[in-house]
C-alpha positions as CSV (number, residue, x, y, z in Angstrom):
1,X,0.0,0.0,0.0
2,X,2.8,2.4,0.9
3,X,4.3,2.0,-2.6
4,X,1.1,3.5,-4.0
5,X,1.5,6.6,-1.8
6,X,5.0,7.5,-3.0
7,X,3.6,10.2,-5.3
8,X,1.4,11.9,-2.7
9,X,2.1,15.6,-2.8
10,X,-0.4,16.9,-0.2
11,X,-1.4,15.3,3.1
12,X,-4.3,16.8,5.1
13,X,-4.6,15.2,8.6
14,X,-6.4,18.1,10.2
15,X,-9.1,17.7,12.8
16,X,-8.3,14.0,13.5
17,X,-7.8,12.4,17.0
18,X,-4.1,12.2,16.4
19,X,-2.0,12.6,19.5
20,X,1.4,11.3,18.7
21,X,3.6,13.5,16.4
22,X,6.2,10.7,16.2
23,X,3.8,8.5,14.2
24,X,3.1,11.4,11.8
25,X,6.8,12.0,11.2
26,X,7.3,8.3,10.4
27,X,4.5,8.5,7.9
28,X,5.8,11.7,6.3
29,X,9.2,10.1,5.6
30,X,7.4,7.3,3.7
31,X,6.2,10.0,1.3
32,X,9.2,11.3,-0.5
33,X,7.3,13.7,-2.8
34,X,5.2,15.3,-0.2
35,X,5.0,19.1,-0.5
36,X,2.1,20.2,1.8
37,X,1.5,18.8,5.3
38,X,-1.6,20.0,7.2
39,X,-1.9,18.9,10.9
40,X,-4.2,21.6,12.1
41,X,-6.6,21.3,15.0
42,X,-5.1,18.0,16.4
43,X,-4.3,17.9,20.1
44,X,-0.8,16.5,20.2
45,X,0.8,15.3,23.4
46,X,3.9,17.1,24.5
47,X,6.9,16.3,22.3
48,X,10.6,16.9,22.9
49,X,11.4,16.7,19.2
50,X,14.2,14.2,19.7
51,X,12.8,11.7,17.2
52,X,15.2,11.5,14.3
53,X,18.1,13.2,12.6
54,X,16.5,12.6,9.2
55,X,15.4,15.5,7.1
56,X,12.7,15.6,4.5
57,X,13.8,17.9,1.7
58,X,10.5,18.0,-0.3
59,X,8.0,19.5,2.2
60,X,7.5,23.2,1.5
61,X,4.3,24.0,3.4
62,X,3.6,23.1,7.1
63,X,0.2,24.0,8.5
64,X,-0.2,23.8,12.3
65,X,-3.2,26.0,12.9
66,X,-5.0,25.5,16.3
67,X,-2.7,22.7,17.5
68,X,-1.8,24.6,20.7
69,X,1.8,23.3,20.4
70,X,4.4,25.4,22.0
71,X,6.8,27.3,19.9
72,X,9.8,25.2,20.8
73,X,8.0,22.0,19.6
74,X,6.8,23.7,16.5
75,X,10.4,24.9,15.7
76,X,11.7,21.4,16.2
77,X,9.1,19.9,13.9
78,X,9.6,22.5,11.3
79,X,13.4,22.0,11.4
80,X,12.9,18.5,9.9
81,X,12.0,20.2,6.7
82,X,15.0,22.3,5.6
83,X,13.3,23.6,2.4
84,X,10.1,24.8,4.1
85,X,8.7,27.9,2.5
86,X,5.4,28.4,4.4
87,X,4.7,28.0,8.1
88,X,1.1,28.6,9.3
89,X,0.5,29.0,13.0
90,X,-2.9,30.6,13.1
91,X,-4.9,30.4,16.4
92,X,-2.4,28.8,18.7
93,X,-2.8,31.2,21.7
94,X,0.7,32.5,21.6
95,X,1.1,35.3,24.1
96,X,4.7,36.2,22.9
97,X,7.4,35.0,20.6
98,X,10.5,33.9,22.5
99,X,13.7,33.9,20.5
100,X,15.2,30.9,22.3
101,X,12.1,28.8,21.3
102,X,12.5,29.8,17.6
103,X,16.2,29.8,17.2
104,X,16.1,26.5,15.2
105,X,14.2,28.4,12.5
106,X,17.2,30.7,11.9
107,X,19.0,28.1,9.8
108,X,15.9,27.6,7.6
109,X,16.7,30.1,4.9
110,X,13.7,29.3,2.7
111,X,10.8,30.3,4.9
112,X,9.2,33.2,3.1
113,X,5.6,33.1,4.6
114,X,4.8,33.1,8.3
115,X,1.2,33.2,9.5
116,X,0.8,34.1,13.2
117,X,-2.7,35.5,13.0
118,X,-5.4,35.2,15.6
119,X,-3.1,34.6,18.5
120,X,-2.7,36.7,21.7
121,X,0.4,38.6,20.8
122,X,0.4,42.2,22.2
123,X,3.9,43.6,22.0
124,X,4.7,44.5,18.4
125,X,8.3,45.6,18.7
126,X,9.3,42.4,20.7
127,X,7.5,40.3,18.1
128,X,9.5,42.0,15.2
129,X,12.8,41.7,17.2
130,X,12.3,38.0,17.6
131,X,11.3,37.5,13.9
132,X,14.2,39.5,12.6
133,X,16.6,37.2,14.4
134,X,14.9,33.9,13.5
135,X,13.2,34.1,10.2
136,X,15.1,36.9,8.6
137,X,14.4,36.0,5.0
138,X,10.6,36.4,5.5
139,X,8.7,38.0,2.6
140,X,5.1,37.6,3.7
141,X,4.0,38.1,7.3
142,X,0.4,37.6,8.5
143,X,-0.2,39.2,11.9
144,X,-4.0,39.9,11.8
145,X,-6.4,39.5,14.7
146,X,-3.9,39.9,17.5
147,X,-3.7,42.4,20.3
148,X,-1.3,45.0,19.0
149,X,-2.1,48.6,20.0
150,X,1.0,50.2,18.4
151,X,3.3,49.5,15.5
152,X,6.1,51.7,16.8
153,X,9.4,50.0,17.7
154,X,11.0,50.9,21.0
155,X,14.1,53.2,21.0
156,X,16.2,50.4,22.4
157,X,15.3,48.0,19.6
158,X,15.9,50.7,17.0
159,X,19.4,51.3,18.4
160,X,20.0,47.5,18.2
161,X,18.5,47.5,14.6
162,X,16.5,44.4,15.5
163,X,13.0,45.6,14.5
164,X,13.5,45.5,10.8
165,X,12.4,42.8,8.4
166,X,14.0,44.2,5.3
167,X,12.8,41.6,2.8
168,X,9.1,41.5,3.7
169,X,7.0,42.8,0.8
170,X,3.5,41.7,2.0
171,X,2.1,42.4,5.5
172,X,-1.3,41.8,7.0
173,X,-2.3,43.6,10.2
174,X,-6.1,43.7,10.0
175,X,-8.3,43.5,13.1
176,X,-5.7,44.7,15.6
177,X,-6.7,47.4,18.1
178,X,-4.2,49.9,16.9
179,X,-4.9,53.2,18.8
180,X,-3.6,55.8,16.4
181,X,-3.1,56.2,12.6
182,X,0.4,57.6,13.1
183,X,1.5,54.1,14.0
184,X,1.4,53.4,10.2
185,X,4.5,55.7,9.8
186,X,6.7,53.2,11.6
187,X,6.1,50.7,8.9
188,X,8.4,52.7,6.6
189,X,11.2,51.9,9.1
190,X,10.3,48.3,9.9
191,X,9.4,47.1,6.4
192,X,11.4,49.2,3.9
193,X,10.6,46.8,1.0
194,X,6.8,46.7,1.7
195,X,4.6,46.9,-1.3
196,X,1.3,45.3,-0.2
197,X,-0.6,45.9,3.0
198,X,-3.9,44.6,4.4
199,X,-5.1,46.7,7.2
200,X,-8.9,46.5,7.6
201,X,-10.5,47.3,11.0
202,X,-7.1,47.8,12.5
203,X,-7.3,51.2,14.1
204,X,-9.4,52.9,16.8
205,X,-12.8,53.5,15.1
206,X,-13.2,56.8,17.0
207,X,-9.8,58.0,15.7
208,X,-10.5,57.0,12.1
209,X,-14.0,58.5,12.3
210,X,-12.5,61.8,13.5
211,X,-10.1,61.7,10.5
212,X,-12.9,61.1,8.1
213,X,-15.0,63.9,9.6
214,X,-12.1,66.3,9.3
215,X,-11.7,65.4,5.6
216,X,-15.4,65.9,5.0
217,X,-15.2,69.5,6.4
218,X,-12.0,70.4,4.6
219,X,-12.8,68.8,1.2
220,X,-16.6,69.1,1.3
221,X,-17.1,65.5,0.3
222,X,-18.0,62.3,2.1
223,X,-15.3,59.8,3.2
224,X,-16.2,56.5,4.7
225,X,-13.9,54.9,7.3
226,X,-12.6,52.4,4.6
227,X,-11.8,55.4,2.3
228,X,-10.0,57.1,5.1
229,X,-7.8,54.0,5.9
230,X,-6.9,53.7,2.2
231,X,-6.0,57.4,1.8
232,X,-4.0,57.5,5.1
233,X,-2.0,54.4,4.0
234,X,-1.4,55.7,0.5
235,X,-0.1,59.0,1.8
236,X,2.0,57.8,4.7
237,X,3.6,54.8,2.9
238,X,5.0,56.2,-0.4
239,X,6.3,52.8,-1.6
240,X,3.1,50.9,-1.1
241,X,1.5,49.5,-4.3
242,X,-1.6,47.5,-3.1
243,X,-3.9,48.3,-0.1
244,X,-6.4,45.8,1.0
245,X,-6.2,44.1,-2.4
246,X,-6.7,47.3,-4.4
247,X,-3.9,48.7,-6.6
248,X,-2.9,52.3,-5.8
249,X,-3.1,54.3,-9.1
250,X,-1.2,57.5,-9.7
251,X,-4.4,59.5,-9.3
252,X,-5.1,57.7,-6.0
253,X,-1.7,58.7,-4.7
254,X,-2.1,62.3,-5.6
255,X,-5.6,62.4,-4.1
256,X,-4.3,60.7,-0.9
257,X,-1.4,63.0,-0.5
258,X,-3.5,66.2,-0.8
259,X,-6.0,64.7,1.5
260,X,-3.3,64.0,4.1
261,X,-2.1,67.6,3.9
262,X,-5.7,68.8,4.6
263,X,-6.0,66.3,7.4
264,X,-2.9,67.4,9.2
265,X,-3.8,71.1,8.9
266,X,-7.2,70.3,10.4
267,X,-5.7,68.3,13.3
268,X,-3.0,70.9,13.9
269,X,-5.6,73.6,14.1
270,X,-8.2,71.8,16.3
271,X,-6.1,69.1,18.1
272,X,-2.6,70.4,18.0
273,X,-1.3,67.9,20.6
274,X,-2.3,65.0,18.4
275,X,0.1,65.8,15.5
276,X,3.3,63.9,15.7
277,X,6.7,65.0,14.4
278,X,6.8,62.4,11.7
279,X,3.3,63.3,10.5
280,X,4.1,67.0,10.4
281,X,7.4,66.3,8.5
282,X,5.6,64.1,5.9
283,X,2.8,66.7,5.5
284,X,5.2,69.5,4.9
285,X,7.2,67.4,2.5
286,X,4.0,66.8,0.5
287,X,2.9,70.4,0.8
288,X,6.2,71.5,-0.7
289,X,5.6,69.0,-3.6
290,X,2.2,70.5,-4.3
291,X,2.9,74.1,-3.6
292,X,0.8,74.2,-0.5
293,X,3.4,75.0,2.1
294,X,2.1,78.5,2.8
295,X,-1.0,76.9,4.2
296,X,1.0,75.7,7.2
297,X,2.5,79.1,7.8
298,X,-0.9,80.7,7.9
299,X,-2.6,78.1,10.0
300,X,-2.6,78.7,13.7
301,X,-2.4,75.8,16.1
302,X,-5.0,75.0,18.6
303,X,-2.8,76.3,21.4
304,X,-2.1,79.6,19.7
305,X,-5.8,80.0,19.0
306,X,-6.5,79.6,22.6
307,X,-3.7,81.9,23.6
308,X,-5.0,84.6,21.3
309,X,-8.5,84.3,22.5
310,X,-7.3,84.5,26.1
311,X,-5.2,87.6,25.4
312,X,-8.1,89.3,23.7
313,X,-10.3,88.7,26.8
314,X,-7.7,89.8,29.2
315,X,-7.0,93.0,27.3
316,X,-10.6,94.0,28.0
317,X,-10.4,93.3,31.7
318,X,-9.4,96.0,34.2
319,X,-9.2,95.1,37.9
320,X,-9.3,97.9,40.5
321,X,-9.2,97.4,44.2
322,X,-10.3,100.2,46.5
323,X,-9.4,99.9,50.2
324,X,-12.0,101.6,52.3
325,X,-11.6,99.6,55.4
326,X,-9.1,96.9,56.4
327,X,-12.0,94.5,56.5
328,X,-13.7,95.6,53.4
329,X,-12.7,95.6,49.7
330,X,-14.7,96.4,46.7
331,X,-13.6,94.6,43.6
332,X,-15.3,95.6,40.3
333,X,-14.6,95.3,36.6
334,X,-15.0,98.1,34.1
335,X,-18.2,97.7,32.3
336,X,-19.4,95.0,34.7
337,X,-23.0,94.9,35.8
338,X,-22.2,93.3,39.1
339,X,-20.1,94.5,42.0
340,X,-18.7,91.8,44.4
341,X,-18.1,92.8,48.0
342,X,-16.6,90.8,50.9
């Protein structure tokens, strides 16, 4: 019977009551032409990985979604397949990626796609630091449906230059509770070769709604939240070519960049403390490109507007104290209809 299975190229053993990985490994080595191995949603018993020194050079795709295996066991299993190109680890309840548990993947130069979506990862810069030191030839990274609130690398990791995945061209970060749109700017640093981004439902809805409303006021047209995300990404990431599956045209880019200038001017005027240095730098760069830089010079910030308003009110206020008796003072204001005594 096994001789008839020699040409099997794809083996799907997902959602079976398989508990012993060792038996699976033995089976795999009986299939010399196997390319795709799917073991998802099996509940394997703990495995120390010390099964064999054999290597299977044909397997290119390993799918371990929902197995709840720990990262060390996954790395040991994956290391049996030195030509592995895709590793899918969706829904495994990972709380963090530990470098010591993934160090075996460092020698696997062919892994180009890693799916760690729908886990419980919450620290973006630590995640990138680990990946950059273990799967450094990655080209496609799927991180959707985790708990990331920011995409900004820490200053320490930037100094160590360990938060950059320089070969990643495709990134998916949808359905993460990112708090601010300015986090997108960090992707220019972390993924310098990025050309495709999926980012749907990834930011604070209130923040995106505010951005869309500001655009509606400035440009007198309606922008949905999906429109706003597309325009913000196209303006902030100049190298991006595809956003949520849609190709960015030359006209889209121009529209997005002018929209971004109006957005920053609006936020600077009404919410000055919410404009970050990188955002302002990018907006002025684009304003110079489109001959709109003078709009920044003539636009007061929210703090300056408040200061001017306060100065105007104070200039009309005159305080006079008349001492009639040590125990009595009359305080009044010029033009006031009420006199206060105490």
